[in-house]
N, C-alpha and C positions, 0 to 999 in steps of 0.2 A: 743570827742573833737569837739567843735563848731568853735573855733577860736584859732589860735596860732600866737603870734608875737615874733619876734627874733630881738633884737637890742643890742648894735650896731653891724653892720656887714658891713665892717670889724671891728674887735674888737682888743683890746690890752690886758687888764687884766681880763675882765669878759664879759660874755654874759648874758643878762637878757631875760628870757622866760616869756611870758604872755600867760596863757592858760585859756580859758573859756570853761566850760562844763555845760551841762544841768544836767547830772547825776554825782554821786560820782564815781570817777574812780581812780585806782592806776596807777601811771605814772612811767615809766622807761626811763631815759635819757642816751644815749650812744654817745660818740664822737669817731670816727674812723679816722685814717689817710687814705691817698688815696690808701694804700696797704691793706686796710681792717683790720688793727691791731687796737684792742680796746685800746684807750688811756685813756678815762674817762668813768666811769659808776656810775650813781646815781640811785639807785633802791629803789622804794617803798614809794615815797611820794604821798599824795592824793590830788586830785582836786575835789572840790564839786561844787554844782550849783551856782557858782559865778566865778569871775576872780581871778586867783592865779598867783602870780609872783614868779619866782625862779631864783636865781643868780648862775651861773656856773663860777667858778674861772678858768681862762685860763692863769694865770701868768706863769705857767711852760711849756706852749706849745710854740714851735718854730714858727716863722713866716711861713705861708703857708696856704694851703687849707685843710679843714677837712670836714667830713660828720657827721652831727648831726642827730640822730635818736630818735624820741619821740614815745614811744609805750604805748598804753592803751588797755583795753579789747575791745574797739571799733575799733582798728586798729592802724596804725602807719603812721608817717609823717617823710620824709627824706628831709633834707635841707643842701645845701653846706654852710659852714661858712668860713670866712677868718680871720686869725690872722695876724696882722700887727704890729710889734714892733717898 
């Protein structure tokens, strides 16, 4: 992954991820609560050598802080996200 954008943050009903990569990579997205409980998992979409956008539905999440983890074969990125209803 060369570049990742996450918006809006704080979010209400969705988060849009923008991922740019030089290589074709398989991406796994996970959202955890602050007790490390897995809340959302989106496994197996691909990013290739361009910018890819992915919408994550957060409608069912309660207001609060969560941990977003984005994993590829090149590594992982962890970011705090806030849901505000």
